[in-house]
N, C-alpha and C positions, 0 to 999 in steps of 0.2 A: 243830447246833453253835451254842451260845449266843454271841451277839455276833460270831461269825465272826472270832475273834482268832487271829492266827498264833502269837504268841510271848508268854509270860510270862517276865519277868526277875525272878528270885527271889534275894534276898540282903540284904546289909547296905548301909552307906553307899556302898561302892564301886559297887554296882549302882544304888542310888537316885539318885546324882548324874549318871548317864549320861542323855543326852537321846536315848533309844533310838528314839523315834518319828521323830526326824530322822535319826539315824545309820543306822537300818535301813529307812528309807523305801524302798519303799511298803508294807512289812510292817505289819500292825496289831499294836501292842504294848501290853501292860499292864505297867507297872513296879511290881512289888511288893517293891522294895528299900526297906529302912527303916534309918535311921541307928541304929547301936549294936546291931543285931540279932545274936543268937547262934543256934546250932543249936536251942536250946530255944525261942526266939521263933519260928523257922520252923516247928517242930513245932506250936506253939500256933495258928498261923494258916495252916497248910497247906491246910485245907479251902477257903479262899478261892481259892488257886491252882488247886485241883482243880475248883471250881465254874465257873471261867471256860471250861473245855473248850477250851483252846487246842490248836493243833497241836503246839506244842513248849514245853517249860519249860527254861530255862537257869538252873542253880543254882550259886551261889557263896556260901559261908558258912564261917566258922571263925576269922577273925582276931580277932574280939571275944571268942570263947571263950578263945583263947590269952591275950588281955589280961586276962581275969578268972581266969586261972590254972587253967582246967579241964585235966584230964589229956588227953593225946592219945587214950588209950583211950576216954574218955568222949565226946570230940568225935566220934571215929570211930563209936562206938556210936549217937550221935544221928543222924549222917549215914545210917547203915544204916536206922534207923527212918524217916527222911524218905524214903529211896529205896524202902523196902518199902511204905510207905503210898501213894506215887505209883504203884508197880507194881500194887497191888491196886485202888486207887480211881480212877486217872486213865487216860485213853486217850491222853494227850499223850506224845510222844516226849521223853525226858528226856536232857539233856546236862549232865554234871557238869563244871564249869569248875574249873581248879586254883585253890587259894588263892594269892593273889599274894604274892610276896616283898615285903618292905619295905626300908627303909634302916636297919633296926634289927636288929643281929645277934642280939639276944635272941629275936626272933621267927623268924628265918629258918631256924634248925635245925629248929624245930617245923614250919614251913611245908613244908620239904623232906620231913620224915617223914610228915606227913598226906597230902601229895600222892602219895607212893609207895604208901601204903595205899589211897587213893582210886582211883588208876590201876589197881592190881592188882584191886581189887574190881570196877571197871567191866569190866576185861578178862574176869574170871571170870563176870560176870553179864550179858554182852551189852549193856552200856551204853557210851555214847560219853563218853570223857574228853577234854576240850579243854585242852591245856597253854598257857595264856596267857603263862606265864613265858618261853616260847620267844621271844616278841616283845618283852616288856616288861622283861626282866631279863638281866643277864649275871653269871656267877659267883655265882649265888644271891643277887643284890641287885637291887632295883628301880632302874632307871636314872634318873639325875637329870632327864633330858629328859622324863620321863613323870610326874613327881610334883610336887605343890604343897607337901608337908610331910613327905616321907619315907614316907607311907602312902597318902594320897589321891591321886587321879589328876587330870591336867589333860586338856584337850580332845585334845591330840595322842595321849595314851594311849587315850582312848575311841575315837578313830578307828582305831587299831591293833586294839583289842579288837573293834570292830564288823566290821572287815575279816576278822578271824580267824573270827568267827561266820558271816559270809557264806559262807565256804568250806564250811560244813555245810548250806547251804540246798539 
């Protein structure tokens, strides 16, 4: 096991802004979240996540794809490519986290649809789907108490997110 890493957090700005090494202490974490990342960006740097040989990979990606007007079919297709590559090349246990709702209705219908597809895919392929929206949203909208701008999260939200992840340790 290279570096003896417990968890790789893989995603976009929502992931990158989490202080995971503190939130999930004493687990050893590598945060591979990057601002503005899309499913295509994750595919391009997926080998880095694989090379770490972590015990687990927590994946959340998709909201920036929606912002760049990619179709849900294309986003889902890219997700499947990510998950297939992880299945073939990685020994890490993969957790698919729900795409988070926002406070923008234009996104939330798409978020709901992609999460339904992801959950179904995970159920059919023996993968774990973690619905973070159960904790952070009501009526398919991100709660005010968890956001700084209607999309990005505050520390209170990251604590909720970390607590949800902990239940899968």
